[in-house]
N, C-alpha and C positions, 0 to 999 in steps of 0.2 A: 815588393815582389809578389806576383800573382800566385795564389795557391793552386797547385796542379789539381786537375779534376780526376777523381778516382776512376779506374777502369770500369766499363759498364758491368753492372751487376755486383760491384764490390762495395764494401762498407765505407761510408763517409768517415766513420769513427776509426775503423781499423782495416783499411784497404789491403787486400791481399791475404788477410788472416781469417776472415769470417766468410762463411757460406752465404750466398745471396738469399734474400727473402723473396719468396714467390707466392703463388696462389695458396699453397698450404699454410703459410704463415698468416696470410690475409684471412683464411677460413678460421684459423685459431683465434685471431683477433675478434672476428665477428661472433664466434662461439662464446668466448669469454665475456664480452660485453652484453650479449643477449642473455646468457645464463644468469648473470648477476643482477640484471635490471629488475626492479620490483614488478611482480613477485618473483623471487629467485626460483630456479627450477627445482631445487632441493635444498635442504638445510646445509649450510656451509658454502653453497654456490655463490653467496654474496662476495666471497673473496676472489672469485674468478674475475672480478673487475680488474685486478692486478695483472692477471694473465692476458686479458684482452688489451689493456694498455701497453703491456710489454710487447706483445706481438704487433700492435699498431706502430709502436716506436721502431721496431725492427723493419717494418715495411717502409716507414718514412726515411730511414737511414741506410737500408741495405737492399733495396729493391731496384731493379732496372726499370720498373714501371710504378713508381711510388704514388703518383697522383691517380692513376687509373685504379690501382688496388685500394688506395685510401678512400676513393669515392665509393667503391663497391662495399667496403667495410661500413661506411657511413650509411649507405642506403639500407643495408641489412639491419644495422642497429636501430635506426629510426623506424623502419618498417616493423620491427619486432615490438618495440615498446609502444607503438601507435596502432597495433593490430586491431584493437576493438573499435577504432574510429571508422572502420569499414561499415559498421552498422549505421552510421550517420550519413556518410556520402562516400562511396567507393572512389569517385574521381578525386575528391579532396584528399582521401587517404593516400592515393597514389602520388598526388602532387607533393604532399608532405614528405614522403620518403624520397622522391626524386630530388627535391630541392634541399632536403636535410643533408643529403650526402655531401653537398658543397662545403658545409662547415668542416667536415673531416679532410677535405682537400686543403682547406686553410690551415688545419693542424699540421699537415705534411709540409706545407709551404713555410710555416713559422719554424718548424724543426730544421728544415734545410737552410733557412736564413742564418742559422747559427752554426753552420756546418764546420767552419774552421776551428772554432774554439769550444763551444759547449752546446752540442745539439740537445743534450738532456735539458738544458735551461730553456731552449726554444720550444721543446715539447711541453714542458710544464707551463710556460707562458701561453702556448698555443691552446692547450686544453682549457686552462682557466679563462682565456679571452673568448674562445669560440662558444664555450658553454654560457658565459655571461651574455655574449652578443645574441645568441639564439633566444635566451630568456628575455631579452629587452629589445629585440628588433622592432622598429616601428611598424605598426599595422599587422605584423605577423609574429608577435612574440610567442615563443613556444618553450616554456621552462621545463617541460617534462624531460626525463631521461638524463639528468645530470649524473655523472659517473659516481659522485659521492653519495647519491641517494641509495645506492646499493647497500650501504651500511646502516640504514635507518633502524633495522631490527636490533642493532647493538648500540644503543645510545651512549654506553660507557666508552665507546671508541670514537665518539664524535666531538672530542674536545676542540679540534680545529674549527668546527662549526660554531661553537660557543664563542670562541675568540675572534674568528675572522669570517664567519659565514661560508656560503657555498663556494665563493671564489677561492678562499684559502684551502678548503678541503679538496676541491677539484685539482688545484695546482699541486698540492703536496702529494696526492695520490699519483699524479702523472710523474712527478719527480722521482718518487719511489720506484715506480715501474721502469722508468728510463734508466735510473741508477742500477737496477738489477740487470739491465741489458748492456750496460757499458762499464761503469766504474763502481766498485763496491763502496768507495768513500761517499759517493753521492747518495747511494741507497741508504747507507748507515746514517748519514746526516739527516735525510728526510725522515727515516724511521724514528730517530732520536727526537727530532722536532715534533713529530706527531705524538710520540709517547709523552713528551714533556707537557704538551698542551692538554693531554688527557689527564695527567697526574696532578698538575697544578690547577686547582679550581679558580675560575675568575671571581673577582669580588662581587658580592651580592648586596644590593641596596636594601636598607631596612624598610619595613612596611610603614606607612604613615602612622603617626602617633594616634592611639585610640581607635584605629580602624579595625573592622572585623577581620579575623584571620582566615575565615572560610566562608563559602557560599554554597548552599544546597541547591543543586541544579538537576533538572530532569531533561535529558536529551532524548527526544522521541525519534524512533527509526520507522520510516513509513513502510518500506518493503513493497510499495505499489508504484508502478511507473507513473510519473507526473510530467506533463508537458507544460507549455508556457501560457496556457489559458486557464488560470486557476478557477474561474467561475464554472468550468465544465467538469471539475474533478469529482470522482466518486469516492476516494479514500478518506474523505473528511470524517465520516462516522467512525471508521476504524481508528483514525488518529485520536478522535475524541475518547474512544474506549481505552486506548493505551494511556492517554493522559490522565484519565480519571483513576486508573489503576495506580499510576505513579503518584497522584495527589493523595492517595490513601496512605502513603508511607508516613512514618513518624520519625522526626517531624516532617511535614510536607515540604516540598521544594519551594523556594522563593522565586526561582526563575525556571521557566519551561521553554525549551527550544523545539521548534518544528523546522523541517527542511525548507530549502528553496522552493518557491512556487507552490507551497502546501496550503496557504491560507486562501479559502474560496471567496475572496472579495478583492477587487482591485482598488488601487489609489487613482484618483482622477483630479486633474486641474491643479491650479496654484491659487492659494495654498492647498496642499493635498487634503482630500477627503475620501473616505471609504465609499465604494460604490453601493454597499449595503452593510447594515449593522448586524453583526453576529456576536453572540455571547460565548467567550472562550470557556472551556470546561475546567476552570480554575476558580479558586476562592481568594478573596482579598486576604493578605496583601500581595499574593503572588502575581507575577506578570508573565505574559506569553510573548516570545519573540519568534516570528514566523516570516517566511519569505513569500513575496507576491510580486506583482508587476505594477509599475506606476506609469500611467499615461499622462505625462506632464506636458506643459507647453513647450518644453525644450525637446521632447521626444519620448520614446518608450525606453524604460530602464528597469532593471531588477532592483528590488528594495527589501530590506528586512524591517518589518514593523514591530513596534513594541506596544502591546495592548494591555490594558488593565482588565480586571475580572468582569467589568461591565461592557467590554468591547470598545472602549474609547481609545483613540490613538494617542499614545503618550510620547512617542518619538519614532524616528526612523533612521536607518543608515542606507546609503545608496551603494549599489554595486559599482566598485571603482574600475574594474577591468572587464570588458566584454570579450567573449570568446570569438576569435577570428574564424570566419567561415561557418560559425555556429549561430552566433547571435547577431553578427554583422558581417558584411562583405568587405574584405580588406581593399583599401585604396579606392573604394567607391566614391569617397568624398572628392577625389581629384577628377572625377569624370563629369562630362556634361550631364545635366539633369535627365534628358530623354534616355541617354545610354544607361545611366544609373537605374532609372525606373525599369528599363527592360531587363537589366541584370537581376533586379529584385524579383521580377515576375518569373524569371527562370529558376531562381533559387527557392522561392516560396514552396512549391510542391515537393521539393527535395527535402527541405528541413521541416516543413509542416507549419511554418508561420513566416511572416515577412521579416527577414534578417536585417532590421534597421535599428537595433538597440544602440543606445549611446552610453558612454562611460559616465559614471556618477561623480559626485563631488565629495570632498572630504567634509565630514561633519563631526561635531564634538561627541564625546562618549554618551551612550545611553546609560540609564540608571535604573537599578532595582528600586522597589518601594522604600527600602532602608537606605538608599543613597549610594550603593556600591556601583562605581562606574565600570562599564564593560563595552566592548566593541563587537559588532556583528558583521563578519565578512561573509560575502555571498560567493560560494563555490570557487570560481576561478581566481578570486582575490587571494585565496589561500596559497596560490602558487608564487606569489611575489613578496619578497622580503620587505620591500618598501611600504607596502600597504599595512602589514602587521606592525612594522616599526612605527609608522605614523600614528596608528591607533594607540599604541602604548605611550608614545611621546605626548599624546593629547591627554593621557591620564587613565587609560583603561587598565584595570587590574585583572581582567579576564578577557580572552578573545574567544568568541563563539563563531563557528563556521557552519553556515546553513547551506547544505550542498545537495544538488540533484544530479546524481551520477547514473540514472537509469538509462541514459543514452548509450552507455557502453556495454550493457547487457552482461554483467558479471565480468567485465574485462580488466586488463592490466591497469588501466588508469585508476581504478579504485585503490589499489595498493600504492600507486604513485602519489595520489592525493594524500594518503596517510603519511607517506615519507615526507612530503613537503610540510605537512602539519608538524611533524617532529622537528624539522629544521626551523620552522617559524617559532616554536616554543623555545628551542635552544638559543636562537639568535636574540630573542627579546627577553629571555629569562622570565617569561610569563606563561601561565597555564592556558591551555586551549581545549575547548570542548567542541566536538563535531556532532551535528545532527544531520543524518543523511537519508536518502531514499534507497539507493542500491549500493551504498558503500559501507564503511566501518564507522559505526557510531561509537565514540570513545572519548575518554579524557586523556589528554597528553600533558604530563607534568612539565614544569620548567626544566627538569633534568632529562626530558625526552622520553620518559617511560610511558608506555601506552596501557591504559586500563579500559578494557572493552568487554561487552557482552560476548558470550560464546557464539561463534559463527554458526548461523542457521539460515541457509539460503532461502528456504521456503517458509520461514517463520512469519507469523502475522505481525502487524505493527506492535512494537514494544518500546519500553523506555529504560534508559540507563540512569539511575538516580545515585548521585555521589555528592559528598561534601568536598568541594574543590578548594584546595589551598590557594589563596589569592596572591597575585604578584604585587610588587611595590609601587606600581603606577608610574614608574619612570624607566627609561631605557638603561641598560647596564652601562657603567662608566666606560667600558672598553668598546662600546658600539661604534665610536669614531673610527676604530680600526677597520670595521666592515666598510665604512664609506670610503676610507683611504684606499683600501684594496680595490674596491669597485672603480674608483677614480683612476687608480694606476692601471687597471685593466683597460679602461677606456682609452687612456693615453697610449697603451701598447697597441690596441686595435688601430688607432689613428696613425701612430708612428710607423707601423709596419704594413699599413694597408696597401701601399704601392707594390710591395714585393709579392704578397699572395695573389694579387690580381693580375700580375704582369705576365706570368708564363704558365701557370698550372693547367689552365684550360686548353692551351695550345699543346702542351706536352702530353695531355691525356690521350692524344691520338696515337702516340707511340712511345717507345722507351726514351728516357731522358739521356742526352749525350753526356 
């Protein structure tokens, strides 16, 4: 028997009993999502993410124009947490917001696909699936703005991230919000599951027998804008001064970190060689890990160098994921070469360099002079759970992030990158140390707690020196759940793909019958 369609403007869940959701509810959804996105508008605004999801669910189930209003909510949310991208390219910023709204149309579609039985389940699956899809979309992956990132300042509330990663946290948040809008039992079950995952700690693997428990690390913060031509940089002397001050600590650091693109020499050729030999401001046995560019035979890519006190190249890690429309032009590889070259010519004056960087390859861990294995992620790598997980799977006991965030001019992305670092540490059970240009230089423990220098926007280059408790060099035993949830989300995306793409765009022109 065919289920009757609710009257226009009435609820799918409770037709005839609930007032329809209109522009006011959509505005409330956008307000809640924007206010909670890192950085939250005020202390406690992080919890407004539930308000935003609650209102979005009401729009999806109780509006006469769910797709149009859902799209408007999505454009507003993406535009807000991407606001500082306007410094890089206004046209790209506008495209991100316009296209980003389509993911929220998909959330509405998934919710309405479950209209007869459990729209709250469709909403939870829709949020988890679209957030995952946006973070892993080919050529245009954009992992910022995950709804669960709003809670990064409260790592004690992020038990679901430790057990199941971003997918589980996003889905449970959506289920909780949808339950509050429909059935108290659903909200109670989601809240109980969240609390249980926070209260019950996941098992922790032991450290290797006889291995060092801590590593003394100095993470240097540049505070100077750095672009992608390191040989032209001026802040080198200031970084040297900050490093020498850090090296005077007792005991001195064994590992010194500099940000992405901070080392004033390039790598060239195969096998790689430095374009010029410089002596780092460190003493043996300390080693310096710093970012630069490698002009290899495969193409141009970002790398993290590991240098000894004589300036000799000890090892390197390649940047695994390049920034779409920042370091490379999406889909350009599919174009004829003359058209691709013309596109590069148009983009070069906008970005400041030719955006033809390539993704790097997975390499074994780097090592300190005492043999402690660690990984060096470069900037955007920090946004992807798989990159950090692969590093720990290869035996890294510490994850270093070398980041150049000066593009964003003190923007929201700085806080979003820290939020993602917190998630990477929780997911892998491994400490993470950030060395940045215009971001937050900090240590993130395996419990997600952040230890940073006091924020000083106009401070000169400085260093954070800490004894960092090392990880066990293996992924947590429960990490397979992360992969299972990601795989299940992918199947959900593929299985329901036909419905979201069938009617929403057509229905956006008017009210759904």
